[in-house]
Backbone as a printed PyTorch tensor [residue, N CA C, xyz], in Angstrom:
tensor([[[  1.0350,  -1.2400,   0.0670],
         [ -0.1170,   0.0150,   0.0330],
         [  1.1370,   1.5010,   0.0310]],

        [[  0.2550,   2.4280,  -0.4980],
         [  1.1000,   3.5770,  -0.6100],
         [  1.0930,   4.3080,   0.4270]],

        [[  2.1180,   4.9820,   0.9690],
         [  1.9880,   5.7170,   2.0450],
         [  1.3970,   6.7050,   1.9300]],

        [[  0.3600,   7.2000,   2.7190],
         [ -0.2480,   8.3010,   2.5410],
         [ -0.3450,   9.3090,   3.7320]],

        [[  0.5360,   8.8990,   5.1080],
         [  0.4190,   9.2550,   6.1620],
         [  0.6170,  10.9850,   5.9630]],

        [[  1.6210,  11.3590,   5.2570],
         [  1.6630,  13.0560,   4.9240],
         [  0.6140,  13.7690,   4.5790]],

        [[ -0.0780,  13.0510,   3.4530],
         [ -1.0410,  13.6810,   3.1040],
         [ -2.2930,  13.5690,   4.3610]],

        [[ -2.5630,  12.6050,   5.3130],
         [ -3.2950,  12.6050,   6.1710],
         [ -3.1520,  13.7680,   6.9140]],

        [[ -1.9300,  13.7950,   7.4500],
         [ -1.5460,  14.9320,   8.4480],
         [ -1.7400,  16.1540,   7.9480]],

        [[ -1.7320,  16.5410,   6.5140],
         [ -1.8960,  17.8230,   6.2530],
         [ -3.5090,  17.9080,   6.0180]],

        [[ -4.3110,  17.0100,   5.4980],
         [ -5.5920,  16.9680,   5.2920],
         [ -6.0940,  17.3730,   6.8860]],

        [[ -5.8470,  16.6140,   7.7170],
         [ -6.3160,  17.0520,   8.7440],
         [ -6.0240,  18.4140,   9.3070]],

        [[ -4.9900,  18.7740,   9.5290],
         [ -4.5880,  20.0500,   9.4980],
         [ -5.7210,  21.4220,   8.9290]],

        [[ -6.0180,  20.9130,   7.8350],
         [ -6.7820,  22.0290,   6.8690],
         [ -8.1080,  21.7040,   7.6250]],

        [[ -8.4610,  20.4690,   7.5080],
         [ -9.8930,  20.3820,   8.1300],
         [-10.5680,  20.7550,   9.3900]],

        [[ -9.5450,  20.7530,  10.2600],
         [ -9.6600,  21.2170,  11.5920],
         [ -9.9140,  22.6530,  11.6960]],

        [[ -9.0100,  23.4780,  10.9400],
         [ -8.9720,  24.4600,  10.5260],
         [-10.1720,  25.2090,   9.8110]],

        [[-10.6990,  24.5800,   9.6560],
         [-11.7490,  25.0310,   8.4780],
         [-11.5660,  25.2500,   7.1050]],

        [[-10.8350,  24.3800,   6.6740],
         [-10.3390,  24.7020,   5.5520],
         [-11.1640,  23.8130,   4.4730]],

        [[-10.5380,  23.6450,   2.9570],
         [-11.3870,  22.7850,   1.7740],
         [ -9.9560,  21.8560,   1.7290]],

        [[-10.1940,  20.7690,   1.0860],
         [ -9.4320,  19.5140,   0.4150],
         [ -9.6030,  19.0290,  -0.8700]],

        [[ -8.9790,  18.9670,  -1.4720],
         [ -9.5900,  18.2240,  -2.6260],
         [ -8.9260,  16.5900,  -2.3440]],

        [[ -9.5860,  15.6720,  -2.3580],
         [ -9.2760,  14.1910,  -2.1090],
         [ -9.9750,  13.2920,  -2.9850]],

        [[ -9.4130,  11.6110,  -2.9220],
         [ -9.7610,  10.9420,  -3.8520],
         [-10.6590,  10.1250,  -2.5850]],

        [[-11.9170,   9.9100,  -2.9850],
         [-12.9050,   9.0980,  -2.5260],
         [-12.7980,   7.5130,  -3.1800]],

        [[-13.7590,   7.0800,  -2.7960],
         [-13.8950,   5.4810,  -2.9190],
         [-14.7260,   5.6310,  -4.5320]],

        [[-14.9170,   6.6660,  -4.8890],
         [-15.8260,   7.2580,  -6.3610],
         [-15.0430,   7.8720,  -7.1010]],

        [[-15.3980,   9.2550,  -7.4310],
         [-14.8170,   9.9920,  -7.7990],
         [-13.8930,  11.2470,  -6.9210]],

        [[-12.8030,  11.9950,  -7.2190],
         [-12.4230,  13.0560,  -6.5570],
         [-13.3080,  13.8990,  -6.0830]],

        [[-13.4480,  14.2890,  -4.7080],
         [-14.4080,  14.9910,  -4.1040],
         [-13.4160,  16.2880,  -3.4530]],

        [[-14.5710,  17.4520,  -3.5200],
         [-14.1180,  18.6450,  -2.8000],
         [-14.8300,  18.3800,  -1.3290]],

        [[-13.8290,  18.5610,  -0.0670],
         [-14.1720,  18.0920,   1.3020],
         [-13.8900,  18.9920,   2.2800]],

        [[-14.8610,  19.0870,   3.3630],
         [-14.5930,  20.1920,   4.2560],
         [-15.2480,  19.1840,   5.6810]],

        [[-14.8860,  19.6080,   6.6230],
         [-15.6640,  19.4060,   8.0200],
         [-17.2990,  19.5400,   7.6740]],

        [[-17.8850,  18.1300,   8.0700],
         [-19.3750,  18.6590,   7.6990],
         [-19.8080,  19.1640,   9.1130]],

        [[-19.3650,  19.4590,  10.1040],
         [-20.2250,  20.4300,  11.4830],
         [-19.6650,  21.7870,  11.0720]],

        [[-19.1920,  21.9860,  10.0850],
         [-18.5230,  23.4480,  10.2090],
         [-19.1830,  24.1720,   9.0200]],

        [[-20.4970,  25.1090,   9.3080],
         [-21.2660,  25.6540,   8.2440],
         [-20.4640,  26.6040,   7.3840]],

        [[-18.9870,  27.5830,   8.3160],
         [-18.4050,  28.1440,   7.0880],
         [-17.5680,  27.4520,   6.4110]],

        [[-17.2000,  26.5820,   6.6400],
         [-16.5280,  25.8110,   5.1270],
         [-17.0110,  25.0470,   4.4440]],

        [[-18.2930,  24.4860,   4.5630],
         [-19.6410,  24.0850,   4.0280],
         [-19.6560,  25.2890,   2.6640]],

        [[-20.0610,  26.2330,   3.0900],
         [-20.3470,  28.0390,   2.6680],
         [-19.0850,  27.9160,   1.5320]],

        [[-17.9150,  27.3940,   1.8690],
         [-17.0260,  27.6230,   1.0650],
         [-16.9570,  26.9150,  -0.3130]],

        [[-17.4980,  25.4850,   0.1500],
         [-17.4590,  24.4200,  -0.9160],
         [-18.2950,  24.8750,  -2.0740]],

        [[-19.7890,  25.3710,  -1.1750],
         [-20.7620,  25.9190,  -2.3310],
         [-20.0390,  26.9980,  -3.1900]],

        [[-19.2350,  27.8250,  -2.3650],
         [-18.7650,  28.8090,  -3.3070],
         [-18.0220,  28.3060,  -4.3490]],

        [[-16.9200,  27.8150,  -3.9440],
         [-15.5130,  27.2230,  -4.6960],
         [-16.7330,  26.4010,  -6.1130]],

        [[-17.8300,  25.6850,  -5.6800],
         [-18.6720,  24.9950,  -6.7600],
         [-19.3950,  25.9400,  -7.8040]],

        [[-20.1380,  26.9490,  -7.1630],
         [-20.5500,  27.8540,  -7.8630],
         [-22.3610,  27.3030,  -7.7630]],

        [[-22.1690,  26.3190,  -6.3760],
         [-23.3610,  25.9120,  -6.4550],
         [-24.3410,  26.3350,  -5.5070]],

        [[-25.8130,  25.8710,  -5.8160],
         [-27.0720,  26.9550,  -4.8930],
         [-27.0450,  26.0360,  -3.5860]],

        [[-27.0930,  26.9300,  -2.5180],
         [-27.0970,  25.9640,  -1.0390],
         [-27.9200,  24.8120,  -0.8860]],

        [[-28.8680,  25.3420,  -1.8040],
         [-30.3820,  24.2550,  -1.5310],
         [-29.8000,  22.8310,  -2.2390]],

        [[-28.8300,  22.9580,  -2.6390],
         [-28.5420,  21.7300,  -3.5070],
         [-27.4110,  20.6910,  -2.8130]],

        [[-27.9320,  19.7370,  -2.1930],
         [-27.2130,  19.0330,  -1.0730],
         [-25.8340,  18.4650,  -1.6710]],

        [[-25.1300,  18.1220,  -0.5960],
         [-24.1370,  17.2380,  -0.8010],
         [-23.8090,  16.1280,   0.2370]],

        [[-22.9500,  15.2660,   0.0220],
         [-22.7720,  13.9130,   0.6000],
         [-21.8880,  13.9150,   1.5340]],

        [[-22.0220,  13.2080,   2.5960],
         [-21.2460,  13.0010,   4.0440],
         [-20.7510,  11.8460,   3.9210]],

        [[-19.5720,  11.6290,   3.9980],
         [-18.4920,  10.2430,   4.2280],
         [-18.1390,  10.2310,   5.6430]],

        [[-18.8940,   8.9330,   5.9290],
         [-18.5970,   8.3130,   7.1180],
         [-17.2960,   6.9460,   6.9460]],

        [[-16.8310,   6.9390,   7.8560],
         [-15.7980,   5.4060,   8.1150],
         [-16.1500,   4.1950,   8.3680]],

        [[-17.6470,   4.0920,   9.0070],
         [-17.8720,   3.0880,   9.4120],
         [-19.6600,   2.9220,   9.4830]],

        [[-20.0740,   1.9770,   9.1820],
         [-21.2780,   2.1840,   9.3220],
         [-22.1640,   2.2730,  10.6120]],

        [[-21.3500,   2.0520,  11.9000],
         [-22.1840,   2.5540,  12.9780],
         [-22.0970,   3.8490,  13.4030]],

        [[-21.2230,   4.3090,  12.5470],
         [-21.4650,   6.1250,  12.6410],
         [-22.6780,   6.7310,  12.4670]],

        [[-23.3930,   5.9420,  11.3840],
         [-24.8920,   6.1050,  11.0200],
         [-25.5320,   6.5380,  12.5720]],

        [[-25.1960,   5.6140,  13.4280],
         [-25.9410,   5.9470,  14.7540],
         [-25.9560,   6.8650,  15.2380]],

        [[-24.9930,   7.7480,  14.8900],
         [-24.4910,   9.0480,  15.7030],
         [-25.3080,  10.2450,  15.1310]],

        [[-25.4960,   9.6400,  13.8650],
         [-25.8980,  11.0160,  13.0570],
         [-27.3360,  11.1480,  12.4900]],

        [[-28.0860,  10.0430,  12.3620],
         [-29.2680,   9.6540,  12.0060],
         [-29.9880,   9.1240,  13.6170]],

        [[-31.1020,   9.8290,  13.5220],
         [-31.9590,   9.8530,  14.6590],
         [-32.7830,   8.8280,  14.7360]],

        [[-33.5110,   8.5650,  13.6830],
         [-34.6010,   7.3830,  13.2350],
         [-34.0840,   6.2680,  12.4820]],

        [[-33.1290,   5.9510,  12.6460],
         [-32.1030,   4.7890,  12.1350],
         [-33.1840,   3.4340,  11.7310]],

        [[-33.3220,   3.1010,  10.4700],
         [-33.8950,   1.8210,  10.4690],
         [-32.9370,   1.0160,  10.1540]],

        [[-32.5170,  -0.0700,  11.0380],
         [-31.3800,  -1.2230,  11.1210],
         [-31.2870,  -1.8480,   9.8990]],

        [[-32.2710,  -1.9560,   9.2220],
         [-32.5560,  -2.8890,   8.1660],
         [-31.5050,  -2.4960,   6.9390]],

        [[-31.1090,  -1.1250,   6.9950],
         [-29.8790,  -0.1610,   6.0040],
         [-28.9020,  -1.2780,   6.1920]],

        [[-28.3760,  -1.5640,   7.1320],
         [-27.1460,  -2.4080,   7.6150],
         [-27.1010,  -3.6200,   6.6730]],

        [[-27.9910,  -4.2400,   6.6640],
         [-28.3440,  -5.5260,   5.8970],
         [-28.1630,  -4.9170,   4.4040]],

        [[-28.8550,  -4.1570,   3.9640],
         [-28.6400,  -3.8460,   2.6890],
         [-27.3120,  -3.2570,   2.0360]],

        [[-26.7790,  -2.4440,   2.9880],
         [-25.5390,  -1.9620,   2.2700],
         [-24.3160,  -3.1780,   2.3510]],

        [[-24.3410,  -4.0340,   3.1570],
         [-23.5980,  -5.5150,   3.0160],
         [-23.7280,  -6.0080,   1.6360]],

        [[-25.1050,  -6.1610,   1.0130],
         [-25.2950,  -6.8370,   0.0850],
         [-25.1440,  -5.7680,  -1.3500]],

        [[-24.7590,  -4.3560,  -1.4330],
         [-24.3660,  -3.8430,  -2.5260],
         [-23.0950,  -4.2970,  -3.1350]],

        [[-22.9710,  -3.9130,  -4.4380],
         [-21.4940,  -4.5010,  -5.0240],
         [-20.9590,  -2.9230,  -5.7510]],

        [[-21.3980,  -1.7850,  -4.9420],
         [-20.8840,  -0.6840,  -5.5730],
         [-21.1780,   0.1050,  -4.6200]],

        [[-20.2740,   1.1860,  -4.3530],
         [-20.2740,   2.5990,  -3.1730],
         [-21.7970,   2.8800,  -3.5070]],

        [[-22.2700,   3.2320,  -2.3680],
         [-23.7800,   3.6840,  -2.4710],
         [-24.2420,   4.5470,  -1.4980]],

        [[-24.3610,   5.7630,  -1.9030],
         [-25.2360,   6.7590,  -0.8190],
         [-26.7640,   6.5270,  -0.6350]],

        [[-26.8530,   6.7280,   0.7920],
         [-28.2120,   6.5160,   1.5510],
         [-28.7150,   8.0230,   1.8150]],

        [[-29.5650,   8.3530,   1.3720],
         [-30.1970,   9.6320,   1.7480],
         [-31.2430,   9.4330,   3.0700]],

        [[-31.2540,   9.9760,   4.1920],
         [-31.8670,   9.5590,   5.4350],
         [-32.3000,  10.7400,   6.0820]],

        [[-33.6650,  10.4140,   6.6740],
         [-34.2690,  11.4270,   7.4080],
         [-33.4750,  11.6990,   8.8010]],

        [[-34.4680,  12.5080,   9.3720],
         [-34.2680,  12.8860,  10.6410],
         [-32.6210,  12.9150,  11.1320]],

        [[-31.7240,  13.8400,  10.9590],
         [-30.3630,  13.7840,  10.9330],
         [-30.0240,  14.8500,  11.9820]],

        [[-29.0840,  14.4760,  12.7320],
         [-28.2110,  15.4770,  13.4400],
         [-27.3130,  15.3740,  13.6400]],

        [[-26.5480,  16.7460,  14.2430],
         [-24.6850,  16.8700,  14.2760],
         [-24.4270,  17.4650,  13.4680]],

        [[-25.0520,  17.5690,  12.3720],
         [-24.1350,  18.1670,  10.9560],
         [-24.4890,  19.6020,  10.8760]],

        [[-23.7470,  20.2630,  10.0570],
         [-23.7040,  21.9210,   9.8900],
         [-25.2150,  21.8170,   9.2940]],

        [[-26.1870,  22.9240,   9.4870],
         [-27.2530,  23.0780,   9.3540],
         [-27.5920,  23.1200,   7.8050]],

        [[-26.4430,  23.6750,   6.9550],
         [-26.5970,  24.3090,   5.7800],
         [-26.2040,  22.6380,   4.7200]],

        [[-26.1010,  21.8040,   5.3840],
         [-26.2030,  20.4940,   4.5450],
         [-27.5750,  19.4910,   4.4370]],

        [[-28.2100,  20.2920,   5.4800],
         [-29.8070,  19.4570,   5.6760],
         [-30.7440,  20.0980,   4.0710]],

        [[-30.9610,  19.3690,   3.7880],
         [-32.0540,  19.7700,   2.6950],
         [-33.4410,  20.3120,   3.4080]],

        [[-33.7170,  21.0890,   2.1880],
         [-35.2750,  21.4280,   2.6930],
         [-36.1030,  20.4270,   3.5600]],

        [[-36.2260,  19.1180,   3.0020],
         [-37.2800,  18.0570,   3.4840],
         [-36.3380,  17.5590,   4.4470]],

        [[-35.1460,  17.8210,   5.4630],
         [-34.6830,  17.4180,   6.5900],
         [-33.8400,  16.1830,   6.2640]],

        [[-33.2990,  15.6660,   5.3190],
         [-32.6020,  14.7870,   4.7800],
         [-31.4870,  15.2280,   4.8070]],

        [[-30.5630,  14.1420,   4.6250],
         [-28.8630,  14.0500,   4.5470],
         [-28.3270,  12.8930,   3.9770]],

        [[-27.6500,  12.8520,   2.6050],
         [-26.8160,  12.0140,   2.0270],
         [-25.7200,  11.3460,   2.9640]],

        [[-25.3590,  10.1740,   3.1310],
         [-24.2460,   9.5960,   4.0840],
         [-23.5890,   8.7080,   3.0240]],

        [[-22.5470,   8.4280,   2.7330],
         [-21.8760,   7.1690,   2.4440],
         [-20.5670,   6.5860,   3.2300]],

        [[-20.7580,   5.3410,   3.6890],
         [-19.8720,   4.4040,   4.0400],
         [-18.8540,   4.2370,   3.0060]],

        [[-17.4880,   4.8020,   3.3770],
         [-16.5790,   4.7210,   2.5280],
         [-15.4640,   3.1810,   2.8890]],

        [[-15.1970,   2.8010,   1.9130],
         [-14.1650,   1.5390,   1.7040],
         [-12.7140,   1.9950,   1.4010]],

        [[-12.5180,   3.1130,   0.5990],
         [-11.0940,   3.6480,   0.0360],
         [-10.3550,   3.7580,   1.0630]],

        [[ -8.8690,   3.1310,   1.3690],
         [ -7.8730,   3.2730,   2.3720],
         [ -8.0400,   4.6340,   2.9130]],

        [[ -7.5020,   5.3620,   1.9210],
         [ -6.8200,   6.6950,   2.2140],
         [ -8.4880,   7.8250,   3.0430]],

        [[ -9.4290,   7.5190,   2.3680],
         [-10.5700,   8.0150,   3.0550],
         [-11.1370,   7.4240,   4.0870]],

        [[-11.1260,   6.3590,   4.4280],
         [-11.5580,   5.6400,   5.7330],
         [-10.5190,   6.1370,   6.7340]],

        [[ -9.0660,   6.1240,   6.5030],
         [ -8.4280,   6.5450,   7.6690],
         [ -8.5020,   8.1710,   7.6930]],

        [[ -8.4590,   8.8810,   6.9480],
         [ -8.3790,  10.2840,   7.0620],
         [ -9.9770,  10.6210,   8.1510]],

        [[-11.2860,   9.9010,   7.6880],
         [-12.4660,   9.9570,   8.6170],
         [-12.1060,   9.7870,   9.7590]],

        [[-11.4690,   8.4320,   9.8470],
         [-11.4870,   7.9920,  11.2240],
         [-10.4020,   8.9750,  12.3300]],

        [[ -9.5620,   9.1750,  11.2960],
         [ -8.6890,  10.5010,  12.5760],
         [ -9.3440,  11.4380,  12.6860]],

        [[-10.1900,  12.0670,  11.9370],
         [-10.7060,  13.4220,  12.2140],
         [-11.9610,  13.1110,  13.0440]],

        [[-12.5040,  11.9680,  12.8800],
         [-13.6750,  11.3840,  13.7870],
         [-14.5890,  12.3010,  13.7660]],

        [[-15.3080,  12.9510,  12.2770],
         [-16.1340,  13.6620,  11.9950],
         [-16.7420,  13.0660,  10.6240]],

        [[-17.5870,  13.3990,  10.4540],
         [-18.3430,  13.1420,   8.5950],
         [-17.2770,  14.3670,   7.8310]],

        [[-17.0820,  14.0120,   7.0110],
         [-16.3570,  14.7970,   5.6090],
         [-17.4110,  14.9690,   4.3780]],

        [[-17.3880,  16.3080,   3.9250],
         [-18.4470,  16.3990,   3.2650],
         [-17.6580,  16.0270,   2.0350]],

        [[-18.6280,  15.1550,   0.7530],
         [-17.7780,  14.8790,  -0.3170],
         [-18.9580,  15.6980,  -1.6600]],

        [[-18.3470,  16.4590,  -2.3390],
         [-19.0200,  16.4950,  -3.8300],
         [-18.0830,  16.5950,  -4.9050]],

        [[-18.6120,  16.1670,  -5.7630],
         [-17.6040,  16.2180,  -6.9540],
         [-16.4230,  17.3480,  -7.4310]],

        [[-15.8360,  17.0140,  -7.7400],
         [-14.9660,  18.2540,  -7.9190],
         [-14.7460,  19.1490,  -9.3540]],

        [[-15.9970,  19.5110,  -9.2790],
         [-16.3460,  20.3620, -10.8900],
         [-17.0430,  21.5830, -10.2440]],

        [[-17.2150,  22.5600, -11.3100],
         [-18.0930,  23.6800, -11.1630],
         [-19.5230,  22.9260, -11.1850]],

        [[-20.5010,  23.5860, -10.8430],
         [-21.7380,  22.9000, -10.5230],
         [-22.4740,  22.9240, -12.2770]],

        [[-23.0530,  22.0820, -12.3290],
         [-23.4000,  21.9620, -14.0280],
         [-22.0650,  21.4110, -14.7940]],

        [[-21.0080,  21.4200, -14.5850],
         [-20.0960,  20.6360, -15.6050],
         [-19.6760,  19.1150, -15.2570]],

        [[-19.2480,  18.5500, -16.2600],
         [-19.3710,  17.1840, -16.1070],
         [-18.5190,  16.1660, -14.9820]],

        [[-18.7350,  15.5350, -14.3810],
         [-18.0390,  15.3030, -13.1620],
         [-16.7180,  14.2440, -13.7760]],

        [[-15.6280,  14.9290, -13.2530],
         [-14.3160,  14.3110, -13.8580],
         [-13.9680,  12.8140, -13.4660]],

        [[-13.5520,  12.0480, -13.8800],
         [-13.1110,  10.5220, -13.6090],
         [-12.1160,  10.2420, -12.7930]],

        [[-11.1360,  11.5450, -13.1920],
         [-10.0650,  11.2160, -12.4980],
         [ -9.2540,  12.5700, -12.1270]],

        [[ -8.1910,  12.3620, -11.3180],
         [ -7.4990,  13.7910, -11.0860],
         [ -7.5580,  14.7610, -12.3290]],

        [[ -7.0810,  13.8470, -13.5010],
         [ -6.4450,  14.5800, -14.6500],
         [ -7.4840,  15.2270, -15.5650]],

        [[ -8.8490,  15.2010, -14.9360],
         [ -9.8120,  16.0240, -15.4730],
         [-10.1390,  16.9460, -14.7150]],

        [[ -9.7990,  17.5700, -13.7510],
         [-10.0450,  18.5820, -12.7240],
         [ -9.5530,  19.6490, -13.1300]],

        [[-10.4610,  20.7550, -13.0680],
         [-10.2950,  21.6130, -13.6590],
         [ -9.0770,  22.9720, -12.9080]],

        [[ -8.3430,  23.9210, -13.2660],
         [ -7.5470,  24.6170, -12.6300],
         [ -8.4760,  25.5810, -11.7320]],

        [[ -9.8980,  25.6150, -12.1420],
         [-10.6470,  26.6500, -10.9870],
         [-10.5880,  25.8400,  -9.3930]],

        [[-10.8280,  24.6370,  -9.8990],
         [-11.2840,  23.7790,  -8.5830],
         [ -9.4860,  23.2470,  -8.1080]],

        [[ -8.8010,  22.6020,  -8.5270],
         [ -7.4090,  22.8520,  -8.0580],
         [ -6.9670,  23.7440,  -7.3360]],

        [[ -6.7600,  25.0340,  -7.8620],
         [ -6.2840,  26.1000,  -6.9450],
         [ -7.3700,  26.6480,  -6.1640]],

        [[ -8.5350,  26.3900,  -6.0960],
         [ -9.4770,  26.8460,  -5.0000],
         [ -9.7630,  26.6410,  -3.6000]],

        [[ -8.6050,  25.3440,  -3.3720],
         [ -8.6570,  24.3800,  -2.3010],
         [ -7.4640,  24.8490,  -1.5980]],

        [[ -7.5570,  24.5520,  -0.3910],
         [ -6.5450,  24.8350,   0.7630],
         [ -5.6930,  23.8940,   0.8050]],

        [[ -5.8920,  22.4400,   0.4690],
         [ -4.8820,  21.4870,   0.2850],
         [ -5.4170,  20.3880,  -0.5520]],

        [[ -4.3990,  19.9480,  -1.4690],
         [ -4.6600,  18.9750,  -2.5600],
         [ -4.1860,  17.5270,  -2.0870]],

        [[ -4.8310,  16.5560,  -2.0000],
         [ -3.8850,  15.4930,  -1.5130],
         [ -3.0900,  15.0400,  -2.7850]],

        [[ -2.0390,  14.3570,  -2.6230],
         [ -1.3590,  13.7110,  -3.7850],
         [ -1.4980,  12.3000,  -3.8690]],

        [[ -2.1920,  11.9300,  -3.1300],
         [ -1.9290,  10.3570,  -2.9670],
         [ -3.2210,  10.0740,  -3.9660]],

        [[ -2.9860,   9.3640,  -5.3210],
         [ -3.9010,   9.0200,  -6.4430],
         [ -4.1040,   9.7180,  -7.4450]],

        [[ -3.2050,  10.8160,  -7.3370],
         [ -3.2160,  11.7770,  -8.4700],
         [ -2.8630,  11.0510,  -9.5350]],

        [[ -1.7220,   9.8900,  -9.6890],
         [ -1.5790,   9.4590, -11.0520],
         [ -2.2600,   8.4820, -11.4820]],

        [[ -3.4300,   8.2190, -10.6110],
         [ -4.3400,   6.7380, -10.8940],
         [ -5.1250,   7.4610, -12.1770]],

        [[ -5.1630,   6.9800, -13.1660],
         [ -5.8720,   7.2810, -14.2790],
         [ -7.2590,   6.4490, -14.5070]],

        [[ -7.7200,   5.6240, -13.2750],
         [ -8.6230,   4.6650, -13.6590],
         [-10.2060,   5.7020, -13.8510]],

        [[-10.7820,   5.1530, -14.5530],
         [-12.0490,   5.8670, -14.8640],
         [-13.1160,   5.3890, -13.5900]],

        [[-13.5610,   6.4840, -12.9250],
         [-14.0080,   5.9960, -11.4620],
         [-15.9200,   6.8760, -11.6990]],

        [[-16.6430,   6.1130, -11.2720],
         [-18.4230,   6.7050, -11.4580],
         [-18.7020,   7.0090, -10.2550]],

        [[-20.0670,   7.8880, -10.3230],
         [-20.3490,   8.5300,  -8.9410],
         [-20.9320,   7.3630,  -7.9700]],

        [[-21.2480,   7.3480,  -6.9150],
         [-22.0020,   6.1850,  -6.0580],
         [-23.6770,   6.0150,  -6.8840]],

        [[-23.8690,   4.9080,  -6.5350],
         [-25.3500,   4.6860,  -6.1870],
         [-26.4210,   5.5490,  -5.1570]],

        [[-27.4170,   6.0870,  -5.5580],
         [-28.1130,   6.4260,  -4.5390],
         [-29.3460,   6.2480,  -4.2080]],

        [[-29.5270,   5.8240,  -2.6810],
         [-31.0640,   5.3450,  -2.2660],
         [-31.6050,   6.0190,  -1.1930]],

        [[-32.7560,   6.6250,  -1.4460],
         [-33.5250,   7.4020,  -0.1840],
         [-34.1010,   6.1340,   0.3570]],

        [[-34.0460,   6.1780,   1.9680],
         [-33.8740,   5.4570,   2.7870],
         [-35.2720,   5.8200,   3.9630]],

        [[-36.3320,   5.4160,   4.2910],
         [-37.0050,   5.8800,   5.0470],
         [-37.1310,   5.7060,   6.6330]],

        [[-37.5780,   6.0510,   8.0060],
         [-37.3130,   5.6670,   8.9090],
         [-38.0180,   3.9800,   9.1010]],

        [[-39.2250,   4.0370,   8.5070],
         [-39.5400,   2.5980,   8.3240],
         [-39.2090,   1.6730,   7.0770]],

        [[-38.1710,   1.7580,   6.8620],
         [-37.2720,   0.6290,   6.0140],
         [-37.5210,   1.2370,   4.6030]],

        [[-38.5260,   1.6550,   4.0070],
         [-39.1050,   1.9700,   2.9750],
         [-37.5210,   2.8960,   2.0980]],

        [[-37.6900,   2.2220,   0.8270],
         [-36.3990,   2.7330,   0.2170],
         [-36.5030,   2.9960,  -1.3480]],

        [[-35.8380,   4.0230,  -1.9510],
         [-36.3200,   3.9660,  -3.1490],
         [-34.9970,   4.3320,  -3.8150]],

        [[-34.4160,   3.6490,  -5.2980],
         [-33.0550,   3.6190,  -5.6830],
         [-33.6760,   4.7230,  -6.8870]],

        [[-32.8320,   5.8490,  -6.4100],
         [-32.6180,   7.3480,  -7.0240],
         [-31.3500,   7.4490,  -8.5220]],

        [[-30.3280,   6.3920,  -8.1720],
         [-29.2330,   6.6050,  -9.3010],
         [-28.9840,   4.6790,  -8.4270]],

        [[-28.6170,   3.9870,  -9.7940],
         [-28.2220,   2.6900,  -9.6620],
         [-26.4190,   2.3980, -10.4210]]])
């Protein structure tokens, strides 16, 4: 495994100080910040030129972390997540403990539990969810790898992770599922 410890330390410092990062996720490269810091979230919206009412995904390191942020969690979601074959983001109702400007008008937030080693390690060390939104200006195509990320995004963050920049694999966004407190769910993007 590639050593990414220096990237972890630098990214943690930026996140703890309310800054923004450009980093590899289990899907596409993402723009990230502390998901509990509304000012940091505003920086992401400004950089993406994205309207605040359009929500972002929050990344967690472990499925159990959902219990801390989703107040009416239907536990059958754990079985569902164990049986999916690709990274899956789940939209949950009744969320607590995150920046208010991340909560949609309908009271929901989208979380994804990551498996990617760098991301998982960063979130575990940070001990809070990290925002993840594709590394592009709102409305532009989602970059499939680091080489496709535009200069306005690369130059607009406080720290860019070096790990996986030379990985030219084509990566796709996650599947998205809307989950209700009683276990009903709807696949929004497969």
